[in-house]
C-alpha positions as CSV (number, residue, x, y, z in Angstrom):
1,X,0.1,0.0,-0.1
2,X,2.8,2.3,0.9
3,X,4.5,1.5,-2.4
4,X,1.3,2.4,-4.4
5,X,1.1,5.6,-2.7
6,X,4.7,6.3,-3.4
7,X,4.4,5.6,-7.0
8,X,1.0,7.6,-7.1
9,X,3.1,10.7,-5.6
10,X,5.9,10.1,-7.9
11,X,3.6,10.1,-11.0
12,X,1.9,13.3,-9.6
13,X,5.3,14.9,-9.2
14,X,6.3,13.9,-12.8
15,X,2.8,15.3,-14.0
16,X,3.4,18.5,-12.1
17,X,6.9,18.8,-13.6
18,X,5.5,18.6,-17.1
19,X,2.5,20.7,-16.4
20,X,4.2,23.2,-14.3
21,X,2.3,23.1,-11.0
22,X,-0.3,20.9,-9.1
23,X,-4.0,22.2,-8.3
24,X,-5.3,22.7,-4.8
25,X,-7.7,19.9,-5.2
26,X,-5.0,17.4,-6.3
27,X,-3.0,18.3,-3.2
28,X,-5.9,17.7,-0.9
29,X,-6.7,14.4,-2.7
30,X,-3.1,13.3,-1.9
31,X,-3.4,14.2,1.8
32,X,-6.7,12.4,2.1
33,X,-5.2,9.3,0.5
34,X,-2.1,9.5,2.9
35,X,-4.3,9.7,5.9
36,X,-6.5,6.8,4.8
37,X,-3.1,4.9,4.4
38,X,-2.0,5.6,7.9
39,X,-5.4,4.8,9.3
40,X,-5.2,1.5,7.6
41,X,-1.8,0.8,8.9
42,X,-2.8,1.6,12.5
43,X,-5.8,-0.8,12.2
44,X,-3.5,-3.5,10.9
45,X,-1.2,-3.0,13.7
46,X,-4.0,-3.3,16.3
47,X,-5.1,-6.5,14.7
48,X,-1.6,-7.9,14.9
49,X,-1.1,-6.8,18.5
50,X,-4.6,-8.5,19.5
51,X,-3.8,-11.6,17.4
52,X,-0.4,-11.9,19.2
53,X,-1.9,-11.4,22.7
54,X,-4.6,-14.0,22.1
55,X,-2.0,-16.5,21.0
56,X,0.2,-15.8,23.9
57,X,-2.6,-16.3,26.4
58,X,-3.6,-19.5,24.8
59,X,-0.1,-20.9,24.7
60,X,0.6,-19.9,28.5
61,X,-2.8,-21.0,30.0
62,X,-1.5,-24.7,30.5
63,X,1.7,-23.4,32.2
64,X,-0.3,-21.2,34.6
65,X,-2.5,-24.2,35.5
66,X,0.7,-26.4,36.0
67,X,2.1,-23.8,38.3
68,X,-1.1,-23.6,40.2
69,X,-1.1,-27.3,40.6
70,X,2.5,-27.3,41.7
71,X,1.8,-24.7,44.4
72,X,-1.1,-26.6,45.9
73,X,1.0,-29.8,46.0
74,X,3.8,-27.7,47.7
75,X,1.5,-26.5,50.3
76,X,0.2,-30.0,51.0
77,X,3.9,-31.2,51.4
78,X,4.5,-28.4,53.9
79,X,1.3,-29.3,55.9
80,X,2.5,-33.1,55.9
81,X,5.9,-32.1,57.0
82,X,4.8,-29.9,59.8
83,X,2.5,-32.9,61.1
84,X,5.6,-35.3,60.8
85,X,7.6,-32.8,62.7
86,X,5.1,-32.7,65.4
87,X,5.1,-36.3,65.7
88,X,8.8,-36.6,65.8
89,X,8.8,-33.8,68.7
90,X,6.3,-36.0,70.6
91,X,8.3,-39.1,70.2
92,X,11.4,-37.3,71.2
93,X,9.9,-36.1,74.3
94,X,8.5,-39.5,75.2
95,X,11.9,-41.1,74.5
96,X,13.6,-38.3,76.9
97,X,11.2,-39.0,79.5
98,X,11.8,-42.9,79.3
99,X,15.6,-42.5,79.1
100,X,16.0,-39.7,81.7
101,X,18.1,-39.6,84.7
102,X,17.9,-42.0,87.5
103,X,16.0,-39.5,89.7
104,X,13.0,-39.7,87.2
105,X,10.3,-42.1,88.5
106,X,9.1,-42.6,84.7
107,X,12.5,-43.4,83.3
108,X,13.5,-46.9,82.2
109,X,16.5,-47.1,84.7
110,X,14.0,-46.1,87.6
111,X,11.4,-48.7,86.4
112,X,14.3,-51.2,86.1
113,X,15.3,-50.5,89.6
114,X,11.8,-50.7,91.1
115,X,11.3,-54.2,89.3
116,X,14.6,-55.4,90.7
117,X,13.5,-54.2,94.1
118,X,10.2,-56.0,93.7
119,X,12.0,-59.2,92.6
120,X,14.3,-58.9,95.6
121,X,11.4,-58.8,98.1
122,X,9.6,-61.7,96.3
123,X,12.6,-63.9,96.6
124,X,14.2,-62.9,99.9
125,X,11.6,-61.5,102.1
126,X,8.4,-63.4,101.0
127,X,10.1,-66.6,100.0
128,X,8.6,-66.8,96.6
129,X,10.4,-69.1,94.2
130,X,10.4,-67.2,91.1
131,X,12.3,-70.2,89.2
132,X,9.6,-72.4,90.1
133,X,6.9,-70.0,89.0
134,X,8.6,-69.5,85.5
135,X,8.7,-73.2,85.1
136,X,4.8,-73.3,85.8
137,X,3.8,-70.4,83.5
138,X,6.3,-71.5,80.6
139,X,4.4,-73.3,77.7
140,X,4.9,-76.9,77.7
141,X,7.2,-78.1,75.0
142,X,8.7,-74.6,74.7
143,X,12.3,-75.9,75.2
144,X,13.9,-72.7,73.6
145,X,12.2,-70.4,75.9
146,X,13.0,-72.5,79.0
147,X,16.7,-72.8,77.9
148,X,16.7,-68.9,77.4
149,X,15.3,-68.5,81.0
150,X,18.1,-70.9,82.3
151,X,20.7,-68.9,80.5
152,X,19.4,-65.7,81.9
153,X,19.2,-67.0,85.4
154,X,22.9,-68.3,85.1
155,X,24.0,-64.9,83.8
156,X,22.2,-63.1,86.5
157,X,23.9,-65.4,89.2
158,X,27.2,-64.4,87.7
159,X,26.6,-60.7,87.7
160,X,28.7,-58.7,90.3
161,X,26.7,-57.2,93.0
162,X,28.7,-54.0,93.3
163,X,26.3,-52.4,90.8
164,X,23.3,-54.7,91.5
165,X,20.0,-52.7,91.5
166,X,18.8,-55.0,94.1
167,X,21.5,-53.8,96.5
168,X,20.7,-50.3,95.5
169,X,17.0,-50.8,96.4
170,X,17.9,-52.4,99.8
171,X,20.4,-49.6,100.4
172,X,17.6,-47.0,99.8
173,X,15.4,-48.7,102.2
174,X,18.1,-48.7,104.8
175,X,18.9,-45.1,104.1
176,X,15.2,-44.1,104.4
177,X,15.0,-46.0,107.8
178,X,18.2,-44.3,108.8
179,X,16.8,-40.8,107.9
180,X,13.6,-41.7,109.8
181,X,15.5,-42.7,113.0
182,X,18.4,-40.5,112.9
183,X,17.7,-37.3,110.8
184,X,21.2,-35.9,111.2
185,X,22.5,-38.8,109.3
186,X,21.0,-37.5,106.1
187,X,22.6,-34.1,106.2
188,X,25.1,-33.3,103.8
189,X,28.6,-31.9,104.7
190,X,28.7,-28.2,104.4
191,X,30.2,-26.5,101.2
192,X,33.9,-26.0,101.2
193,X,35.8,-22.8,100.3
194,X,35.6,-23.9,96.6
195,X,31.9,-23.8,96.6
196,X,31.5,-27.6,96.1
197,X,29.3,-29.7,98.3
198,X,31.5,-32.6,99.7
199,X,29.5,-36.1,100.1
200,X,29.6,-37.3,103.7
201,X,31.9,-40.3,104.1
202,X,30.0,-43.5,105.3
203,X,30.1,-44.2,109.0
204,X,32.0,-47.4,110.1
205,X,28.7,-49.2,111.0
206,X,27.1,-48.3,107.6
207,X,30.1,-49.4,105.7
208,X,30.2,-52.7,107.6
209,X,26.5,-53.3,107.0
210,X,26.9,-52.4,103.2
211,X,29.9,-54.9,103.0
212,X,27.7,-57.6,104.5
213,X,25.0,-56.9,101.9
214,X,27.4,-56.8,99.0
215,X,28.5,-60.3,100.1
216,X,24.9,-61.5,100.2
217,X,24.3,-60.1,96.8
218,X,27.2,-62.1,95.5
219,X,25.7,-65.1,97.2
220,X,28.7,-65.5,99.6
221,X,26.1,-66.2,102.4
222,X,28.5,-67.4,105.0
223,X,30.8,-64.2,104.7
224,X,27.7,-62.1,104.7
225,X,26.3,-63.9,107.9
226,X,29.8,-63.4,109.7
227,X,29.9,-59.7,108.7
228,X,26.2,-59.0,110.0
229,X,27.1,-60.9,113.2
230,X,30.1,-58.6,113.5
231,X,28.0,-55.5,112.9
232,X,25.6,-56.7,115.7
233,X,28.6,-57.3,118.1
234,X,30.3,-54.0,117.2
235,X,27.3,-51.8,117.1
236,X,24.7,-53.3,119.5
237,X,22.7,-49.9,119.8
238,X,22.7,-49.3,116.1
239,X,19.0,-49.0,114.7
240,X,20.0,-51.4,111.9
241,X,20.6,-54.3,114.4
242,X,17.2,-55.8,113.9
243,X,17.8,-56.0,110.1
244,X,21.2,-57.5,110.6
245,X,19.7,-60.3,112.8
246,X,17.1,-60.9,110.2
247,X,19.5,-61.1,107.3
248,X,21.6,-63.5,109.3
249,X,18.5,-65.7,109.3
250,X,18.3,-65.1,105.5
251,X,21.9,-66.4,105.2
252,X,21.0,-69.5,107.1
253,X,18.0,-70.0,105.0
254,X,19.8,-69.8,101.8
255,X,22.5,-72.1,103.2
256,X,19.4,-74.5,103.9
257,X,20.5,-74.5,107.5
258,X,16.8,-74.1,108.5
259,X,17.4,-74.8,112.1
260,X,19.7,-71.9,112.7
261,X,17.4,-69.8,110.4
262,X,14.5,-70.5,112.8
263,X,16.5,-69.4,115.7
264,X,17.7,-66.2,114.0
265,X,14.1,-65.3,113.0
266,X,13.1,-65.8,116.6
267,X,15.6,-63.5,117.8
268,X,13.9,-60.7,115.7
269,X,10.4,-61.8,116.8
270,X,11.2,-61.8,120.4
271,X,13.7,-58.9,120.7
272,X,12.4,-56.4,117.9
273,X,8.7,-56.7,117.8
274,X,8.5,-53.1,116.3
275,X,11.1,-53.7,113.6
276,X,10.1,-53.4,110.0
277,X,11.5,-57.0,109.6
278,X,9.1,-58.4,112.4
279,X,6.4,-59.8,110.1
280,X,9.0,-61.0,107.5
281,X,10.6,-62.9,110.3
282,X,7.3,-64.5,111.2
283,X,6.8,-65.6,107.5
284,X,10.3,-67.1,107.1
285,X,10.2,-68.8,110.4
286,X,7.0,-70.6,109.5
287,X,8.4,-71.7,106.0
288,X,11.5,-72.7,107.7
289,X,9.7,-75.0,110.0
290,X,7.9,-76.5,107.0
291,X,11.5,-77.0,105.5
292,X,12.3,-79.0,108.7
293,X,9.2,-81.2,108.2
294,X,7.5,-79.6,111.2
295,X,4.3,-78.5,109.3
296,X,2.4,-78.5,112.4
297,X,4.5,-75.7,114.1
298,X,4.9,-73.9,110.8
299,X,1.3,-73.7,110.4
300,X,0.9,-72.3,113.8
301,X,3.3,-69.6,113.1
302,X,1.9,-68.7,109.7
303,X,-1.7,-68.8,110.9
304,X,-0.9,-66.4,113.7
305,X,0.7,-64.1,111.1
306,X,-2.6,-64.1,109.1
307,X,-4.6,-63.7,112.2
308,X,-2.8,-60.7,113.5
309,X,-1.9,-59.0,110.1
310,X,-4.5,-60.0,107.7
311,X,-4.2,-57.2,105.2
312,X,-0.4,-57.4,104.8
313,X,1.7,-58.9,102.0
314,X,3.3,-61.2,104.4
315,X,-0.2,-62.6,105.5
316,X,-1.2,-63.1,101.8
317,X,2.1,-65.0,101.2
318,X,1.5,-67.1,104.4
319,X,-2.0,-68.1,103.0
320,X,-0.7,-68.8,99.7
321,X,2.1,-71.1,101.2
322,X,-0.1,-73.0,103.4
323,X,-2.6,-73.6,100.5
324,X,0.2,-75.1,98.5
325,X,1.8,-77.3,101.0
């Protein structure tokens, strides 16, 4: 179109050159034609722009939809990650509570210590034969399980008692009794000039008692009995004397010297009726009499325990023993 206009103007110029000059109407005609040409050019440009924008929107629409989908998925992943993080935090908190310090009552070490203390009381103070109970509850024909139990018991018998939780439990009981009867014993040594608190040294009586108990935990019953006898002789006024006499009876019982065990338990019953070991001594004396084939006397002792202290664990154990014998 521009080319035709140029050609037209060129012809007009040639004609003008030959005629000498252009008329006014011819100039106006040329200007109108030029305006029309410019207007058509603008329309064509607008059409091209619209067509380009339409094609651009059509081609980018799938991309925008894909971006929107990715954004939704990303937000969903963020939500899931936050939930997982919360669950991990909860599990970490529970794990921290279970594996916490020994002063925590809900930690695994504390629960294990409690179980050891219960086992100790069942075996040594209530005279419950846990090995026999294991054999009774074990499924018949389960040789592998029974062998595993036997191995575990053998390993347990070889474990040194220096770090035995049973000993820790008994020592905790002893310390509680000591604190109740001798409040000054639980006081810590004043802080030194360095700002550190010095742990009090074990007194000779407590050290001897702990040594005897350590020997008992290692199943050195004769040595333990000798040490407890030495404790009673050396510290006759100590508040742990009733316990030491009772544990001498336990040593005789473990050595199957039931006659001497009966006599040791009798010392506790006669001399220390207010001791925490009094009911235990009644129970173990009655059982020892059964071991001596004196069921008639043993039943009298155990029935007396049941009649006087019916709601105690010792009475419950006495009832169970008499029913099974």
